C-alpha positions as semicolon CSV with decimal commas, in nm:
position;residue;x (nm);y (nm);z (nm)
1;S;-5,244;1,173;-8,216
2;V;-4,993;1,128;-7,934
3;I;-4,642;1,276;-7,951
4;G;-4,340;1,311;-7,722
5;Q;-4,360;0,965;-7,567
6;K;-4,083;0,710;-7,611
7;R;-4,165;0,429;-7,368
8;N;-4,540;0,394;-7,402
9;T;-4,745;0,339;-7,714
10;P;-5,022;0,575;-7,827
11;L;-5,267;0,289;-7,755
12;Y;-5,148;0,272;-7,392
13;I;-5,190;0,648;-7,352
14;R;-5,538;0,647;-7,511
15;Q;-5,642;0,363;-7,278
16;K;-5,516;0,556;-6,975
17;L;-5,703;0,865;-7,102
18;G;-6,015;0,651;-7,144
19;F;-6,061;0,747;-7,511
20;E;-6,152;0,539;-7,812
21;I;-6,077;0,655;-8,165
22;G;-6,384;0,796;-8,337
23;K;-6,586;0,845;-8,016
24;A;-6,678;1,191;-7,890
25;F;-6,565;1,319;-7,550
26;T;-6,615;1,631;-7,341
27;L;-6,352;1,871;-7,214
28;D;-6,419;1,744;-6,859
29;Q;-6,350;1,386;-6,976
30;L;-6,025;1,507;-7,134
31;K;-5,916;1,678;-6,810
32;Y;-6,008;1,367;-6,609
33;G;-5,808;1,150;-6,853
34;I;-5,504;1,377;-6,821
35;D;-5,534;1,350;-6,441
36;K;-5,527;0,970;-6,480
37;L;-5,214;0,996;-6,696
38;Y;-5,044;1,213;-6,432
39;A;-5,149;0,955;-6,170
40;T;-4,931;0,692;-6,344
41;N;-4,635;0,904;-6,227
42;E;-4,471;0,850;-6,568
43;Y;-4,500;1,205;-6,704
44;D;-4,351;1,541;-6,605
45;Y;-4,567;1,737;-6,844
46;I;-4,881;1,669;-7,051
47;S;-5,041;1,917;-7,288
48;Y;-5,302;1,903;-7,561
49;R;-5,423;2,105;-7,854
50;F;-5,692;2,072;-8,114
51;I;-5,533;2,062;-8,461
52;K;-5,881;2,057;-8,619
53;P;-6,219;2,067;-8,442
54;D;-6,227;1,686;-8,445
55;E;-5,852;1,611;-8,416
56;L;-5,674;1,617;-8,081
57;E;-5,298;1,609;-8,029
58;I;-5,157;1,504;-7,688
59;F;-4,794;1,583;-7,596
60;C;-4,641;1,377;-7,314
61;K;-4,299;1,457;-7,162
62;E;-4,191;1,141;-6,979
63;R;-4,020;1,130;-6,639
64;I;-3,686;0,979;-6,560
65;I;-3,747;0,606;-6,561
66;N;-3,562;0,484;-6,254
67;S;-3,549;0,579;-5,889
68;I;-3,377;0,488;-5,565
69;G;-3,552;0,514;-5,230
70;V;-3,407;0,489;-4,879
71;G;-3,596;0,487;-4,552
72;I;-3,551;0,411;-4,184
73;N;-3,813;0,248;-3,964
74;Y;-3,811;0,200;-3,588
75;E;-4,084;0,052;-3,376
76;K;-4,073;0,001;-3,001
77;G;-3,985;-0,357;-2,922
78;T;-3,811;-0,424;-3,255
79;S;-3,479;-0,326;-3,401
80;A;-3,429;-0,038;-3,642
81;T;-3,475;-0,124;-4,007
82;V;-3,322;0,031;-4,318
83;L;-3,551;0,012;-4,620
84;L;-3,404;0,028;-4,971
85;N;-3,591;0,041;-5,303
86;Y;-3,473;0,052;-5,661
87;T;-3,736;0,091;-5,932
88;Y;-3,662;0,078;-6,302
89;K;-3,914;0,125;-6,579
90;K;-3,886;0,002;-6,936
91;I;-3,641;-0,271;-6,848
92;I;-3,751;-0,506;-7,130
93;F;-4,071;-0,367;-7,288
94;N;-4,260;-0,038;-7,302
95;G;-4,488;-0,015;-6,999
96;D;-4,296;-0,257;-6,776
97;M;-4,147;-0,199;-6,431
98;L;-3,902;-0,383;-6,207
99;S;-3,897;-0,301;-5,836
100;L;-3,636;-0,439;-5,594
101;D;-3,692;-0,390;-5,220
102;A;-3,467;-0,480;-4,928
103;K;-3,542;-0,461;-4,557
104;L;-3,216;-0,466;-4,365
105;S;-3,240;-0,530;-3,994
106;E;-3,185;-0,815;-3,753
107;Y;-3,405;-1,015;-3,993
108;L;-3,370;-0,981;-4,368
109;G;-3,653;-0,917;-4,614
110;L;-3,625;-0,907;-4,993
111;K;-3,892;-0,850;-5,259
112;T;-3,880;-0,835;-5,638
113;L;-4,180;-0,728;-5,845
114;Y;-4,205;-0,726;-6,224
115;V;-4,516;-0,580;-6,387
116;L;-4,595;-0,526;-6,754
117;D;-4,880;-0,277;-6,802
118;K;-5,042;-0,308;-7,145
119;G;-5,371;-0,146;-7,049
120;A;-5,671;-0,361;-7,147
121;I;-5,444;-0,634;-7,292
122;P;-5,360;-0,905;-7,032
123;A;-4,997;-0,875;-6,924
124;P;-4,777;-1,065;-6,675
125;I;-4,708;-0,996;-6,309
126;I;-4,427;-1,178;-6,127
127;K;-4,343;-1,130;-5,758
128;L;-4,070;-1,302;-5,553
129;Q;-4,045;-1,239;-5,180
130;Y;-3,817;-1,367;-4,904
131;N;-3,845;-1,284;-4,533
132;Q;-3,702;-1,391;-4,201
133;L;-3,905;-1,377;-3,881
134;A;-3,827;-1,463;-3,522
135;F;-4,056;-1,591;-3,250
136;N;-3,996;-1,605;-2,877
137;F;-4,171;-1,865;-2,664
138;Y;-4,280;-1,797;-2,306
139;D;-4,427;-2,014;-2,032
140;N;-4,585;-1,817;-1,747
141;G;-4,371;-1,514;-1,826
142;T;-4,046;-1,713;-1,850
143;H;-3,864;-1,719;-2,182
144;T;-3,848;-2,083;-2,286
145;G;-3,704;-2,062;-2,637
146;N;-3,717;-1,904;-2,978
147;A;-3,740;-1,996;-3,343
148;R;-3,635;-1,828;-3,661
149;V;-3,849;-1,881;-3,972
150;N;-3,751;-1,823;-4,334
151;F;-4,029;-1,800;-4,585
152;G;-4,056;-1,726;-4,952
153;I;-4,347;-1,643;-5,177
154;V;-4,361;-1,677;-5,553
155;E;-4,655;-1,517;-5,733
156;A;-4,727;-1,514;-6,104
157;G;-5,028;-1,414;-6,305
158;F;-5,185;-1,178;-6,553
159;N;-5,356;-0,844;-6,515
160;A;-5,555;-0,621;-6,751
161;T;-5,657;-0,266;-6,660
162;R;-5,940;-0,103;-6,851
163;N;-5,931;0,219;-6,650
164;N;-5,859;0,335;-6,293
165;L;-6,184;0,179;-6,172
166;F;-6,174;-0,157;-6,347
167;S;-5,890;-0,408;-6,339
168;V;-5,907;-0,785;-6,387
169;G;-5,633;-1,023;-6,284
170;L;-5,554;-1,386;-6,226
171;V;-5,266;-1,463;-5,988
172;G;-5,144;-1,785;-5,833
173;N;-4,885;-1,821;-5,559
174;A;-4,668;-2,073;-5,381
175;E;-4,537;-2,026;-5,028
176;I;-4,231;-2,201;-4,888
177;Y;-4,152;-2,210;-4,516
178;D;-3,834;-2,327;-4,343
179;I;-3,823;-2,333;-3,962
180;F;-3,474;-2,359;-3,822
181;D;-3,258;-2,252;-3,531
182;I;-3,510;-2,363;-3,272
183;V;-3,343;-2,305;-2,938
184;S;-3,495;-2,448;-2,625
185;S;-3,452;-2,306;-2,277
186;L;-3,205;-2,419;-2,022
187;S;-3,366;-2,639;-1,761
188;T;-3,374;-2,495;-1,413
């Protein structure tokens, strides 16, 4: 049995452990399965005990379900960028996650990702992304103009994860580009 969890179902936890009801497993397989549960980054503490020789009880203490991340990036030749991330789990269903990312610099970048993890059961993935890019044009070392490009990507699909080594998905995407603010050089 599985106790202590609120967001994820016992089925989800068994699938992450790699166990099937009624099938034997070794202590090494149990330890490996617990490592896989910790790798989901959803649990602060996981323990187990054998109630009977053939009955295992898993206790899972779940982590706080949301987080905020802030970062700064600077590369030579580009402007400094502030990176922001907000991640929230269990926004609609058990096992789902919403991630919002923003890249704040001279050129804006936004990304939204929604994932529903139901283990071996196919579940949706939706990703929306918007970015701005700039290009400079040169002719024999002389700056002749520039262009700014907006582009967006919409992805949707399904994914099913049997274990950490096997995942199957089907995703389609659409990309939208908008070229504007093309500035030509002054004639000499």
